Phi, psi and omega in degrees: 000131178303148184300321180298318178295320181297314181294320179295317178298320179297319179296313181296319180296322179296316180294315186290338181265359181241111184299327180293334177265326186296307187293319173299324179295317179295320179294324179294317177296321178297324179296316179294338181286342183297138180287160173060034174291155175295167181305324183300323185247017178265118188293339179268339186253336178269108186296327181290311179299318179300316182294320180297310181293325181296317183283344183249270189292315185299308183295340178289323190245344188239155186276323182171160179269337181238170178299320182293314179298318182294316179299320180295320180293320178299316179296321181295317179296319178293327178294339177278357177111357181286144181298321181182195181235154168252116188241140175223162184261130188277340188303130176272117183291123183261133178223157178280108184295329180294331181264321189267332182295154186273126179277341180199163176297323181298321180297319179295319181299321178297325182290345182259013174097035173285228177288134179095186184275133177302142181279146174276127182256112182294331181290318176300318180296319177298320177296319180296316182294315180298320179292321179295322177298322180295321178301322182292343182271349182240175187221183181307132181096345177273176184230137173260129175258133180235136173252109190294323181292346176294350178284001171113178187295327180295318179291313180299322179296318179296318178299317181297321183275352179074026179248170182295135177289168181304146181299327178302320178292316180296322177295321179296318178299315180298318179297315181295314181295320179296318180295318180294317180298319180298326184263004179074029179253135177268161181236132171252121174274115184293148171286153178220184183295160191297335181293340178257336200296319181301317180290321178298319178303317182296317179295317180297321178298319179295323177295317178297319181299325183274319191255342181265060184266352174251180183290332177270124183287139170268322184248131170246139168258152183257133182238130185262116187290342181284351177275135182297334185271357190298316181300316179296322178296317179299316179298320179296317180290327175296323179297321179292321178296320180293316183293318186258007173058052171235162180274127179274127174263113186245105172262125184249128174232167176281316178143149187228010186233034186294337180274349183237333179287158176300119186298333182291341179279348190256146178307148187290329183227161176297324179298322177299319178294316178302316180298318180295316180300308183295323180296316179293315181299312181291325178297318179295315181294329178269359182055048176215097176229116181059232180281346184281128185094351177246271180275353182222143183297149181277126183286167175297129186211136171248134185249136173232119182257108178258109184200146172260007181271109186300317182297318182298310186287323180291321179294324178293314180297319181290327175297316180297318179300319180297318183289321178297316180298323182274000180073024180267151181293146177207189182233156174298142181220144174226164185230155179209144172225158179293144173301123178090000180230144174051043178298330179296328177290315181300312183287331175297320177296318181297336180277352180278072184280132180277180180296339178276002179081007183256144174275158176295161178283112181241131181243153171249130182265121184224175180224158178223156182151169181295165179304314180295322179294318182292317178293322182297328180271000176081009182296326180279308185296324184268344183298319180291312180299322180301324181295331179279328186275313189247338182048044183211168171278105179244185184254333189202125176274193178295147180290335183231147184270350182204145179232139177236126178250128178252129181230169182255348185226157177295326180296317179295320179299314182294324179298316179292321179298318180292321184288326184239048184299316183296317181293323178293316181294331179278356180081008180280327183241134172239133178247122182242146176249118177057046176228053184299321183295310181300316181297318180294320178299326184270003186241158174259327180234130183239130176257120180272102185242029181275167175300141181309326181289344181258002185298311186296314182293329179291312184286343179267008175301138182299125178097346184288318179302319179295318181293334182274349186299132178078009184241174179259127174249116177258121181260135171244016183275118180293144174089349180256116178284163177299319181297320181292326176290318181296329178294335178277353184232073183294143175215152188261335181211167186296325182294335179253014185281142170270121180273124185248129173234128182265133178228159177222089172285168172240180190296339181290356174302335180298335179240025177058036178230033182291151162256109182253118175274130176245116182291137175306122186281178173304139184304333182273358182300128180305139184299327183290336175287321177296316179299318180297320180297314179297320180297318181299309187278344171291342177288340183244021178143222183241145179247155175217135179277134187228138176293149182306323183293343182260000185293323178296317177295322180295328177307321180273315184297318179270328188264330184268334186296328177303321178293324179292318176299324180296321178296317179299314179299316182299318180295318180292323178295314178301319180295321178297319178297320181298331181262011170110357180277127177303143187303319183296323177288321180299320179297314179301315183296312183293315181298315181292322177298320180293317180297314180297320178298316180299318181292323177295317179295320179293337179286350177117356178290130179289142180307321180294322179293316179300317179298315181294323180294334183267003182242151177221157182305129176063020182274174183289326183293313181295328176297316178294321180296323179296325176296318178300317180295317180295330179277356179070035183298320179303310181296321179296315178296318179299316180293323179299317180290320179296324176296318179297319179295318179300314179295322178299322178295320178296317179297325181280000178076016182281133175262009184286128175275145175229142187300332183255017173297147178275347177230157175255125179217153180227000000 
């Protein structure tokens, strides 16, 4: 290893292993990430600052700012003995959320080729062009990494809803995969958070089905071992590969979304995750996973182990060597670590020379783009933190480097400390009691989550208005309009303005299935604040942008309906008990039927079509439906929702009359 690289690695390792150095460093990088910095603090315009970061952090983790620098770095990594590189493009595609974000589900459906002409999505096109440039920087034997949600909000929205993404995106994927196959370049589809992953898996499987027709895989899908469901998912995908005779590309990681994914989906301990990772890796190498290799033949499979865990990768490589030496069947395997991280693991693998005199295929995963682009996407700031949290090759670390929770009671403080013990011990989370001013001073984004009756007294605390200047305040308080909140926070000029965005999550946020309405913000609100708000609430479900005039109605449509659904479920469960079904079984049946129905409707099936598909002449379903119609259930439910909306308007202080209000008020 060159001396400069060694010294730089030693410096980065020292900082990342010392909390007193790590967190100030992350905050400094986050500061440089802010848009519209003066020349002095602009990483692209200040030559001294640029040079310092370039020689230290940037060169440690990134390949280059230009095509020439990136190509030179790729050659240098290969000169160290690495088989090749895994390269991705760092640029964060910027789009106008007021223009590009979806105002409704119907608008999104139209963009995918419903009635009328499909819309051209500039963000998808930007993703296609950036990805194509990356292909031009690598060569045969290298790997292209793609993050599908990077293609923009239309694609991410489709993934969240479990429907087909826009045809423009699918065409771009087909073009990229065809180009890579022609040039002998493989593609890794990165894993992402769970709200996208099921849809990404389906798209990746279709790509494998089309392009992995030989023994060497062109397409790899990424599987996160920290998820309890991963083994079952792998077995399901192996079954499809076996049935349709294509080669499965299996990239295995430990996982990178522990701070945002539903914790109940993740193994309870790190040891459980380690066991799952090693079991899957060894099972693939031994050609024995579930029924495959036992009662059923093992399908064609290529394995890629992405890990910074020295024990895992060395044990996998030695197992493969043992099987090759003994003449036992195994699968092709390659290994990967992030550029600038765990070099000792990478070089240890390269020293594992087999009887044929060859080292294993080891890749370095890197990114390229300007200094501002790399810092803007968090590749520098989160790479160090990611090494402490996941110790794996992941795709995305936490969006924020620190969280502060403010509470009013000792009991609440203790509850949060107990629930998030690991994050608190790691210095990621701080829990404060009655220190709103201090927390606001130390934060860039503040979520106002107090009871609506406490909003005014909270925002009028002495010093809070000053602490909020120039920052984003996200309100989740029902009944408070953006204008009413802004009146409590006077500011004299735009540089000192508190930017307010109003949101309305619902109770399903407790299980990360919220419907969160985000009110269209003031037209001058910086785009990165709108994007940050959507990112935050996408972690707990699905978001929808709503015009201010519809927020009172949304309070009921999004917020009141879970209680109404609960009443319907409760009535159906009682009826099931009345006809002899034990309550515990009735609950399972009704809840699963409701969940399945919701997923079918979200897939695009019209409610009327679903109803018709479930009925047959003189059948039991149509008989039950006729009773509902005779009881006027449609009208009753409709009036219940209209009553809730009417009350929401009254609570919001609106004097607006609506033709379908259940009450008349002025």
